[in-house]
mmCIF file of the C-alpha atoms, coordinates in Angstrom:
data_MODEL
# 
_entry.id   MODEL 
# 
loop_
_atom_site.group_PDB 
_atom_site.id 
_atom_site.type_symbol 
_atom_site.label_atom_id 
_atom_site.label_alt_id 
_atom_site.label_comp_id 
_atom_site.label_asym_id 
_atom_site.label_entity_id 
_atom_site.label_seq_id 
_atom_site.pdbx_PDB_ins_code 
_atom_site.Cartn_x 
_atom_site.Cartn_y 
_atom_site.Cartn_z 
_atom_site.occupancy 
_atom_site.B_iso_or_equiv 
_atom_site.pdbx_formal_charge 
_atom_site.auth_seq_id 
_atom_site.auth_comp_id 
_atom_site.auth_asym_id 
_atom_site.auth_atom_id 
_atom_site.pdbx_PDB_model_num 
ATOM 1   C CA . MET A 1 1   ? 7.105   3.620   -6.510  1.00 0.00 ? 1   MET A CA 1 
ATOM 2   C CA . GLU A 1 2   ? 4.816   2.809   -9.341  1.00 0.00 ? 2   GLU A CA 1 
ATOM 3   C CA . GLN A 1 3   ? 2.597   5.955   -10.766 1.00 0.00 ? 3   GLN A CA 1 
ATOM 4   C CA . ALA A 1 4   ? 0.623   5.704   -13.547 1.00 0.00 ? 4   ALA A CA 1 
ATOM 5   C CA . VAL A 1 5   ? -0.832  7.521   -16.054 1.00 0.00 ? 5   VAL A CA 1 
ATOM 6   C CA . ILE A 1 6   ? -4.611  7.985   -16.651 1.00 0.00 ? 6   ILE A CA 1 
ATOM 7   C CA . GLY A 1 7   ? -6.211  9.951   -19.169 1.00 0.00 ? 7   GLY A CA 1 
ATOM 8   C CA . GLY A 1 8   ? -3.090  12.609  -19.105 1.00 0.00 ? 8   GLY A CA 1 
ATOM 9   C CA . ALA A 1 9   ? -2.704  13.039  -15.716 1.00 0.00 ? 9   ALA A CA 1 
ATOM 10  C CA . PHE A 1 10  ? -0.696  10.985  -13.358 1.00 0.00 ? 10  PHE A CA 1 
ATOM 11  C CA . ALA A 1 11  ? -2.403  8.742   -10.784 1.00 0.00 ? 11  ALA A CA 1 
ATOM 12  C CA . PRO A 1 12  ? -0.914  9.102   -7.181  1.00 0.00 ? 12  PRO A CA 1 
ATOM 13  C CA . ALA A 1 13  ? 2.566   7.677   -6.544  1.00 0.00 ? 13  ALA A CA 1 
ATOM 14  C CA . PHE A 1 14  ? 2.207   3.892   -5.317  1.00 0.00 ? 14  PHE A CA 1 
ATOM 15  C CA . SER A 1 15  ? 4.263   0.965   -4.368  1.00 0.00 ? 15  SER A CA 1 
ATOM 16  C CA . ILE A 1 16  ? 3.654   -2.785  -4.390  1.00 0.00 ? 16  ILE A CA 1 
ATOM 17  C CA . LEU A 1 17  ? 4.665   -4.946  -1.514  1.00 0.00 ? 17  LEU A CA 1 
ATOM 18  C CA . CYS A 1 18  ? 4.748   -8.515  -0.243  1.00 0.00 ? 18  CYS A CA 1 
ATOM 19  C CA . GLU A 1 19  ? 1.780   -8.781  2.082   1.00 0.00 ? 19  GLU A CA 1 
ATOM 20  C CA . SER A 1 20  ? 2.831   -9.523  5.423   1.00 0.00 ? 20  SER A CA 1 
ATOM 21  C CA . ALA A 1 21  ? 0.902   -10.765 8.761   1.00 0.00 ? 21  ALA A CA 1 
ATOM 22  C CA . ARG A 1 22  ? 0.555   -7.057  10.160  1.00 0.00 ? 22  ARG A CA 1 
ATOM 23  C CA . ASP A 1 23  ? -1.699  -6.157  7.389   1.00 0.00 ? 23  ASP A CA 1 
ATOM 24  C CA . ALA A 1 24  ? -3.897  -8.516  8.253   1.00 0.00 ? 24  ALA A CA 1 
ATOM 25  C CA . ALA A 1 25  ? -6.446  -5.864  10.151  1.00 0.00 ? 25  ALA A CA 1 
ATOM 26  C CA . GLU A 1 26  ? -5.721  -3.463  7.492   1.00 0.00 ? 26  GLU A CA 1 
ATOM 27  C CA . ARG A 1 27  ? -6.254  -5.423  4.631   1.00 0.00 ? 27  ARG A CA 1 
ATOM 28  C CA . GLU A 1 28  ? -9.798  -6.667  5.942   1.00 0.00 ? 28  GLU A CA 1 
ATOM 29  C CA . ALA A 1 29  ? -10.888 -3.030  6.706   1.00 0.00 ? 29  ALA A CA 1 
ATOM 30  C CA . LEU A 1 30  ? -10.037 -2.743  2.638   1.00 0.00 ? 30  LEU A CA 1 
ATOM 31  C CA . LEU A 1 31  ? -11.586 -5.660  1.760   1.00 0.00 ? 31  LEU A CA 1 
ATOM 32  C CA . ASP A 1 32  ? -15.228 -5.102  3.836   1.00 0.00 ? 32  ASP A CA 1 
ATOM 33  C CA . ARG A 1 33  ? -15.034 -1.413  2.717   1.00 0.00 ? 33  ARG A CA 1 
ATOM 34  C CA . VAL A 1 34  ? -14.847 -2.453  -0.794  1.00 0.00 ? 34  VAL A CA 1 
ATOM 35  C CA . MET A 1 35  ? -16.136 -5.619  -1.348  1.00 0.00 ? 35  MET A CA 1 
ATOM 36  C CA . GLY A 1 36  ? -19.073 -5.340  1.153   1.00 0.00 ? 36  GLY A CA 1 
ATOM 37  C CA . PRO A 1 37  ? -20.648 -7.585  3.935   1.00 0.00 ? 37  PRO A CA 1 
ATOM 38  C CA . LYS A 1 38  ? -21.641 -10.306 1.585   1.00 0.00 ? 38  LYS A CA 1 
ATOM 39  C CA . ARG A 1 39  ? -18.181 -10.955 0.360   1.00 0.00 ? 39  ARG A CA 1 
ATOM 40  C CA . LYS A 1 40  ? -17.773 -13.905 2.760   1.00 0.00 ? 40  LYS A CA 1 
ATOM 41  C CA . SER A 1 41  ? -20.771 -15.594 1.230   1.00 0.00 ? 41  SER A CA 1 
ATOM 42  C CA . LYS A 1 42  ? -19.140 -16.051 -2.585  1.00 0.00 ? 42  LYS A CA 1 
ATOM 43  C CA . SER A 1 43  ? -18.137 -19.306 -3.957  1.00 0.00 ? 43  SER A CA 1 
ATOM 44  C CA . SER A 1 44  ? -14.437 -18.322 -4.048  1.00 0.00 ? 44  SER A CA 1 
ATOM 45  C CA . GLU A 1 45  ? -14.699 -18.109 -0.261  1.00 0.00 ? 45  GLU A CA 1 
ATOM 46  C CA . LYS A 1 46  ? -15.285 -21.753 -0.041  1.00 0.00 ? 46  LYS A CA 1 
ATOM 47  C CA . LEU A 1 47  ? -12.168 -22.157 -1.488  1.00 0.00 ? 47  LEU A CA 1 
ATOM 48  C CA . ARG A 1 48  ? -10.410 -19.587 0.771   1.00 0.00 ? 48  ARG A CA 1 
ATOM 49  C CA . SER A 1 49  ? -11.717 -20.537 3.971   1.00 0.00 ? 49  SER A CA 1 
ATOM 50  C CA . GLY A 1 50  ? -9.204  -21.857 6.460   1.00 0.00 ? 50  GLY A CA 1 
ATOM 51  C CA . ARG A 1 51  ? -6.146  -21.498 3.904   1.00 0.00 ? 51  ARG A CA 1 
ATOM 52  C CA . LEU A 1 52  ? -3.244  -18.985 3.841   1.00 0.00 ? 52  LEU A CA 1 
ATOM 53  C CA . PRO A 1 53  ? -2.802  -17.767 0.162   1.00 0.00 ? 53  PRO A CA 1 
ATOM 54  C CA . ALA A 1 54  ? -0.053  -19.292 -2.167  1.00 0.00 ? 54  ALA A CA 1 
ATOM 55  C CA . GLU A 1 55  ? 3.400   -18.591 -1.069  1.00 0.00 ? 55  GLU A CA 1 
ATOM 56  C CA . GLY A 1 56  ? 4.815   -15.665 -2.339  1.00 0.00 ? 56  GLY A CA 1 
ATOM 57  C CA . LEU A 1 57  ? 1.526   -14.565 -4.141  1.00 0.00 ? 57  LEU A CA 1 
ATOM 58  C CA . ALA A 1 58  ? -0.340  -12.264 -1.929  1.00 0.00 ? 58  ALA A CA 1 
ATOM 59  C CA . PHE A 1 59  ? 0.480   -8.338  -2.613  1.00 0.00 ? 59  PHE A CA 1 
ATOM 60  C CA . VAL A 1 60  ? -0.478  -5.037  -1.002  1.00 0.00 ? 60  VAL A CA 1 
ATOM 61  C CA . ALA A 1 61  ? -0.134  -1.462  -2.730  1.00 0.00 ? 61  ALA A CA 1 
ATOM 62  C CA . ARG A 1 62  ? 0.401   1.097   -0.594  1.00 0.00 ? 62  ARG A CA 1 
ATOM 63  C CA . ASP A 1 63  ? 0.247   4.630   -1.114  1.00 0.00 ? 63  ASP A CA 1 
ATOM 64  C CA . ALA A 1 64  ? 3.351   7.639   -1.137  1.00 0.00 ? 64  ALA A CA 1 
ATOM 65  C CA . GLY A 1 65  ? 2.215   7.998   3.132   1.00 0.00 ? 65  GLY A CA 1 
ATOM 66  C CA . GLY A 1 66  ? 2.064   4.182   3.228   1.00 0.00 ? 66  GLY A CA 1 
ATOM 67  C CA . ARG A 1 67  ? -1.852  3.395   3.702   1.00 0.00 ? 67  ARG A CA 1 
ATOM 68  C CA . MET A 1 68  ? -3.137  0.576   1.843   1.00 0.00 ? 68  MET A CA 1 
ATOM 69  C CA . ILE A 1 69  ? -5.092  1.475   -1.194  1.00 0.00 ? 69  ILE A CA 1 
ATOM 70  C CA . GLY A 1 70  ? -4.862  -2.482  -3.025  1.00 0.00 ? 70  GLY A CA 1 
ATOM 71  C CA . SER A 1 71  ? -4.520  -5.931  -2.301  1.00 0.00 ? 71  SER A CA 1 
ATOM 72  C CA . VAL A 1 72  ? -4.791  -9.302  -4.272  1.00 0.00 ? 72  VAL A CA 1 
ATOM 73  C CA . ARG A 1 73  ? -3.909  -12.604 -3.774  1.00 0.00 ? 73  ARG A CA 1 
ATOM 74  C CA . LEU A 1 74  ? -3.779  -16.234 -4.976  1.00 0.00 ? 74  LEU A CA 1 
ATOM 75  C CA . TRP A 1 75  ? -4.390  -19.491 -3.639  1.00 0.00 ? 75  TRP A CA 1 
ATOM 76  C CA . ASN A 1 76  ? -3.519  -23.018 -4.379  1.00 0.00 ? 76  ASN A CA 1 
ATOM 77  C CA . VAL A 1 77  ? -6.173  -25.411 -5.793  1.00 0.00 ? 77  VAL A CA 1 
ATOM 78  C CA . ARG A 1 78  ? -6.808  -28.599 -7.411  1.00 0.00 ? 78  ARG A CA 1 
ATOM 79  C CA . LEU A 1 79  ? -8.849  -29.093 -10.992 1.00 0.00 ? 79  LEU A CA 1 
ATOM 80  C CA . GLY A 1 80  ? -11.172 -31.994 -10.061 1.00 0.00 ? 80  GLY A CA 1 
ATOM 81  C CA . ASN A 1 81  ? -10.149 -35.469 -9.857  1.00 0.00 ? 81  ASN A CA 1 
ATOM 82  C CA . GLU A 1 82  ? -7.440  -35.142 -11.948 1.00 0.00 ? 82  GLU A CA 1 
ATOM 83  C CA . GLY A 1 83  ? -5.179  -33.393 -9.584  1.00 0.00 ? 83  GLY A CA 1 
ATOM 84  C CA . SER A 1 84  ? -3.837  -30.689 -11.731 1.00 0.00 ? 84  SER A CA 1 
ATOM 85  C CA . SER A 1 85  ? -3.261  -27.619 -9.578  1.00 0.00 ? 85  SER A CA 1 
ATOM 86  C CA . ALA A 1 86  ? -3.661  -24.255 -10.183 1.00 0.00 ? 86  ALA A CA 1 
ATOM 87  C CA . LEU A 1 87  ? -4.138  -20.691 -8.551  1.00 0.00 ? 87  LEU A CA 1 
ATOM 88  C CA . LEU A 1 88  ? -7.702  -19.078 -7.692  1.00 0.00 ? 88  LEU A CA 1 
ATOM 89  C CA . LEU A 1 89  ? -7.257  -15.440 -7.891  1.00 0.00 ? 89  LEU A CA 1 
ATOM 90  C CA . GLY A 1 90  ? -9.193  -13.011 -5.411  1.00 0.00 ? 90  GLY A CA 1 
ATOM 91  C CA . PRO A 1 91  ? -10.275 -10.954 -4.129  1.00 0.00 ? 91  PRO A CA 1 
ATOM 92  C CA . LEU A 1 92  ? -8.802  -7.989  -6.488  1.00 0.00 ? 92  LEU A CA 1 
ATOM 93  C CA . ALA A 1 93  ? -9.896  -4.608  -4.086  1.00 0.00 ? 93  ALA A CA 1 
ATOM 94  C CA . VAL A 1 94  ? -8.807  -1.200  -4.240  1.00 0.00 ? 94  VAL A CA 1 
ATOM 95  C CA . GLU A 1 95  ? -9.997  1.674   -2.406  1.00 0.00 ? 95  GLU A CA 1 
ATOM 96  C CA . LYS A 1 96  ? -12.844 3.283   -4.189  1.00 0.00 ? 96  LYS A CA 1 
ATOM 97  C CA . GLU A 1 97  ? -11.264 6.940   -3.995  1.00 0.00 ? 97  GLU A CA 1 
ATOM 98  C CA . PHE A 1 98  ? -8.282  5.166   -6.250  1.00 0.00 ? 98  PHE A CA 1 
ATOM 99  C CA . ALA A 1 99  ? -10.393 3.205   -8.656  1.00 0.00 ? 99  ALA A CA 1 
ATOM 100 C CA . GLY A 1 100 ? -9.927  3.695   -12.074 1.00 0.00 ? 100 GLY A CA 1 
ATOM 101 C CA . ARG A 1 101 ? -6.410  5.152   -11.744 1.00 0.00 ? 101 ARG A CA 1 
ATOM 102 C CA . GLY A 1 102 ? -4.308  1.701   -12.635 1.00 0.00 ? 102 GLY A CA 1 
ATOM 103 C CA . ILE A 1 103 ? -3.899  0.436   -9.282  1.00 0.00 ? 103 ILE A CA 1 
ATOM 104 C CA . GLY A 1 104 ? -5.598  -2.291  -9.628  1.00 0.00 ? 104 GLY A CA 1 
ATOM 105 C CA . ALA A 1 105 ? -4.328  -3.518  -13.443 1.00 0.00 ? 105 ALA A CA 1 
ATOM 106 C CA . ALA A 1 106 ? -0.692  -3.015  -11.343 1.00 0.00 ? 106 ALA A CA 1 
ATOM 107 C CA . LEU A 1 107 ? -2.080  -5.423  -8.761  1.00 0.00 ? 107 LEU A CA 1 
ATOM 108 C CA . MET A 1 108 ? -2.445  -7.443  -11.268 1.00 0.00 ? 108 MET A CA 1 
ATOM 109 C CA . ARG A 1 109 ? 0.168   -7.308  -13.859 1.00 0.00 ? 109 ARG A CA 1 
ATOM 110 C CA . HIS A 1 110 ? 2.192   -8.108  -10.604 1.00 0.00 ? 110 HIS A CA 1 
ATOM 111 C CA . ALA A 1 111 ? 0.517   -11.004 -9.707  1.00 0.00 ? 111 ALA A CA 1 
ATOM 112 C CA . ILE A 1 112 ? 0.645   -12.727 -13.137 1.00 0.00 ? 112 ILE A CA 1 
ATOM 113 C CA . ALA A 1 113 ? 4.195   -12.246 -13.426 1.00 0.00 ? 113 ALA A CA 1 
ATOM 114 C CA . GLU A 1 114 ? 4.751   -13.071 -10.268 1.00 0.00 ? 114 GLU A CA 1 
ATOM 115 C CA . ALA A 1 115 ? 3.153   -16.783 -10.649 1.00 0.00 ? 115 ALA A CA 1 
ATOM 116 C CA . ARG A 1 116 ? 4.607   -17.187 -13.820 1.00 0.00 ? 116 ARG A CA 1 
ATOM 117 C CA . ARG A 1 117 ? 7.905   -16.724 -12.116 1.00 0.00 ? 117 ARG A CA 1 
ATOM 118 C CA . LEU A 1 118 ? 7.079   -19.397 -9.299  1.00 0.00 ? 118 LEU A CA 1 
ATOM 119 C CA . GLU A 1 119 ? 6.025   -21.880 -12.423 1.00 0.00 ? 119 GLU A CA 1 
ATOM 120 C CA . HIS A 1 120 ? 2.344   -21.908 -11.543 1.00 0.00 ? 120 HIS A CA 1 
ATOM 121 C CA . LEU A 1 121 ? 0.496   -23.440 -14.743 1.00 0.00 ? 121 LEU A CA 1 
ATOM 122 C CA . ALA A 1 122 ? -3.142  -21.430 -14.508 1.00 0.00 ? 122 ALA A CA 1 
ATOM 123 C CA . ILE A 1 123 ? -4.921  -18.996 -12.597 1.00 0.00 ? 123 ILE A CA 1 
ATOM 124 C CA . LEU A 1 124 ? -8.732  -19.004 -12.360 1.00 0.00 ? 124 LEU A CA 1 
ATOM 125 C CA . LEU A 1 125 ? -11.110 -16.204 -10.900 1.00 0.00 ? 125 LEU A CA 1 
ATOM 126 C CA . VAL A 1 126 ? -14.962 -15.111 -10.643 1.00 0.00 ? 126 VAL A CA 1 
ATOM 127 C CA . GLY A 1 127 ? -15.302 -11.835 -12.471 1.00 0.00 ? 127 GLY A CA 1 
ATOM 128 C CA . ASP A 1 128 ? -16.246 -9.517  -14.937 1.00 0.00 ? 128 ASP A CA 1 
ATOM 129 C CA . ALA A 1 129 ? -14.462 -10.964 -18.573 1.00 0.00 ? 129 ALA A CA 1 
ATOM 130 C CA . GLY A 1 130 ? -14.719 -7.151  -19.289 1.00 0.00 ? 130 GLY A CA 1 
ATOM 131 C CA . TYR A 1 131 ? -12.266 -6.165  -16.923 1.00 0.00 ? 131 TYR A CA 1 
ATOM 132 C CA . TYR A 1 132 ? -10.074 -9.312  -16.597 1.00 0.00 ? 132 TYR A CA 1 
ATOM 133 C CA . GLY A 1 133 ? -10.186 -9.831  -20.532 1.00 0.00 ? 133 GLY A CA 1 
ATOM 134 C CA . ARG A 1 134 ? -7.028  -7.404  -20.815 1.00 0.00 ? 134 ARG A CA 1 
ATOM 135 C CA . PHE A 1 135 ? -5.076  -9.458  -19.108 1.00 0.00 ? 135 PHE A CA 1 
ATOM 136 C CA . GLY A 1 136 ? -5.663  -12.769 -20.807 1.00 0.00 ? 136 GLY A CA 1 
ATOM 137 C CA . PHE A 1 137 ? -8.365  -14.683 -18.671 1.00 0.00 ? 137 PHE A CA 1 
ATOM 138 C CA . SER A 1 138 ? -11.320 -16.142 -20.640 1.00 0.00 ? 138 SER A CA 1 
ATOM 139 C CA . ALA A 1 139 ? -14.753 -18.315 -20.057 1.00 0.00 ? 139 ALA A CA 1 
ATOM 140 C CA . ASP A 1 140 ? -13.217 -20.330 -22.922 1.00 0.00 ? 140 ASP A CA 1 
ATOM 141 C CA . LEU A 1 141 ? -10.959 -22.048 -20.807 1.00 0.00 ? 141 LEU A CA 1 
ATOM 142 C CA . THR A 1 142 ? -13.541 -22.822 -18.018 1.00 0.00 ? 142 THR A CA 1 
ATOM 143 C CA . PRO A 1 143 ? -16.133 -25.228 -19.371 1.00 0.00 ? 143 PRO A CA 1 
ATOM 144 C CA . THR A 1 144 ? -15.233 -28.314 -18.162 1.00 0.00 ? 144 THR A CA 1 
ATOM 145 C CA . LEU A 1 145 ? -14.485 -26.513 -14.653 1.00 0.00 ? 145 LEU A CA 1 
ATOM 146 C CA . SER A 1 146 ? -16.577 -25.746 -11.991 1.00 0.00 ? 146 SER A CA 1 
ATOM 147 C CA . MET A 1 147 ? -16.915 -23.562 -8.117  1.00 0.00 ? 147 MET A CA 1 
ATOM 148 C CA . PRO A 1 148 ? -18.047 -24.905 -5.592  1.00 0.00 ? 148 PRO A CA 1 
ATOM 149 C CA . GLY A 1 149 ? -21.293 -23.289 -4.895  1.00 0.00 ? 149 GLY A CA 1 
ATOM 150 C CA . PRO A 1 150 ? -23.552 -21.024 -6.565  1.00 0.00 ? 150 PRO A CA 1 
ATOM 151 C CA . TYR A 1 151 ? -21.369 -18.989 -9.597  1.00 0.00 ? 151 TYR A CA 1 
ATOM 152 C CA . GLU A 1 152 ? -22.422 -17.363 -13.001 1.00 0.00 ? 152 GLU A CA 1 
ATOM 153 C CA . THR A 1 153 ? -20.664 -19.257 -15.523 1.00 0.00 ? 153 THR A CA 1 
ATOM 154 C CA . ASN A 1 154 ? -19.584 -16.601 -17.620 1.00 0.00 ? 154 ASN A CA 1 
ATOM 155 C CA . ARG A 1 155 ? -17.931 -15.111 -14.843 1.00 0.00 ? 155 ARG A CA 1 
ATOM 156 C CA . PHE A 1 156 ? -15.880 -18.192 -14.379 1.00 0.00 ? 156 PHE A CA 1 
ATOM 157 C CA . LEU A 1 157 ? -12.483 -17.222 -16.029 1.00 0.00 ? 157 LEU A CA 1 
ATOM 158 C CA . ALA A 1 158 ? -8.969  -18.636 -16.643 1.00 0.00 ? 158 ALA A CA 1 
ATOM 159 C CA . LEU A 1 159 ? -5.548  -17.493 -17.737 1.00 0.00 ? 159 LEU A CA 1 
ATOM 160 C CA . GLU A 1 160 ? -2.950  -20.467 -18.705 1.00 0.00 ? 160 GLU A CA 1 
ATOM 161 C CA . LEU A 1 161 ? 0.547   -19.565 -17.700 1.00 0.00 ? 161 LEU A CA 1 
ATOM 162 C CA . THR A 1 162 ? 1.549   -22.121 -19.636 1.00 0.00 ? 162 THR A CA 1 
ATOM 163 C CA . PRO A 1 163 ? 0.290   -23.107 -22.855 1.00 0.00 ? 163 PRO A CA 1 
ATOM 164 C CA . GLY A 1 164 ? -2.266  -26.160 -22.806 1.00 0.00 ? 164 GLY A CA 1 
ATOM 165 C CA . ALA A 1 165 ? -2.487  -26.284 -19.298 1.00 0.00 ? 165 ALA A CA 1 
ATOM 166 C CA . LEU A 1 166 ? -5.922  -26.557 -18.697 1.00 0.00 ? 166 LEU A CA 1 
ATOM 167 C CA . LEU A 1 167 ? -6.604  -28.654 -21.939 1.00 0.00 ? 167 LEU A CA 1 
ATOM 168 C CA . HIS A 1 168 ? -7.592  -31.895 -20.104 1.00 0.00 ? 168 HIS A CA 1 
ATOM 169 C CA . ALA A 1 169 ? -8.755  -29.907 -17.093 1.00 0.00 ? 169 ALA A CA 1 
ATOM 170 C CA . SER A 1 170 ? -11.978 -31.036 -15.569 1.00 0.00 ? 170 SER A CA 1 
ATOM 171 C CA . GLY A 1 171 ? -14.374 -31.033 -12.367 1.00 0.00 ? 171 GLY A CA 1 
ATOM 172 C CA . THR A 1 172 ? -14.822 -29.130 -9.204  1.00 0.00 ? 172 THR A CA 1 
ATOM 173 C CA . LEU A 1 173 ? -11.900 -26.642 -7.868  1.00 0.00 ? 173 LEU A CA 1 
ATOM 174 C CA . TYR A 1 174 ? -10.917 -27.828 -4.457  1.00 0.00 ? 174 TYR A CA 1 
ATOM 175 C CA . PRO A 1 175 ? -8.503  -25.913 -1.803  1.00 0.00 ? 175 PRO A CA 1 
ATOM 176 C CA . THR A 1 176 ? -5.127  -26.792 -1.585  1.00 0.00 ? 176 THR A CA 1 
ATOM 177 C CA . GLY A 1 177 ? -2.075  -25.590 0.060   1.00 0.00 ? 177 GLY A CA 1 
ATOM 178 C CA . ARG A 1 178 ? -1.438  -24.403 3.370   1.00 0.00 ? 178 ARG A CA 1 
ATOM 179 C CA . LYS A 1 179 ? -3.964  -24.095 6.007   1.00 0.00 ? 179 LYS A CA 1 
ATOM 180 C CA . ALA A 1 180 ? -4.594  -21.311 8.082   1.00 0.00 ? 180 ALA A CA 1 
ATOM 181 C CA . VAL A 1 181 ? -3.676  -21.865 11.847  1.00 0.00 ? 181 VAL A CA 1 
ATOM 182 C CA . VAL A 1 182 ? -6.310  -21.009 14.233  1.00 0.00 ? 182 VAL A CA 1 
ATOM 183 C CA . ARG A 1 183 ? -5.301  -19.769 17.860  1.00 0.00 ? 183 ARG A CA 1 
ATOM 184 C CA . SER A 1 184 ? -7.864  -20.011 20.292  1.00 0.00 ? 184 SER A CA 1 
ATOM 185 C CA . LEU A 1 185 ? -8.232  -17.971 23.548  1.00 0.00 ? 185 LEU A CA 1 
ATOM 186 C CA . VAL A 1 186 ? -8.452  -20.222 26.200  1.00 0.00 ? 186 VAL A CA 1 
ATOM 187 C CA . ALA A 1 187 ? -9.229  -18.646 30.020  1.00 0.00 ? 187 ALA A CA 1 
# 
């Protein structure tokens, strides 16, 4: 269990765990509450649609009672036509009642550390530079890269896990990695 100190007070104890298949419905409900109904129309969703998160890089935060209070996932992507691989982070979500208590930051640090341990080269995301900058993300690393569909270029950020990993990267991001198995119900 982790317990963050925020403004001199302790945040609730929580654990960061690898996401399991049993977490799907609870995670989707959390994302709907936190991100709202338009979350599925974002450019990042085009890269996630029909895919599974990168192996070993999907995490949930649970409070002491076992309730899911946060989630973060990373996805395999290819950088343009050159073929370099990277990860796309998102979405990062924390239950609104727990916002500002260090849970999102703990999920970010954990996800970055695991991606580094698994020897991935870089992580990209679309998000607020003011929040993600403290983890080392910057729009300075993405001027020659683009997302499929509309996005705000100043919010397209990257973190090199290996220095120079994005030095020659250019082009549009493409989804790679494991495809999700779609089960149909046939009568």
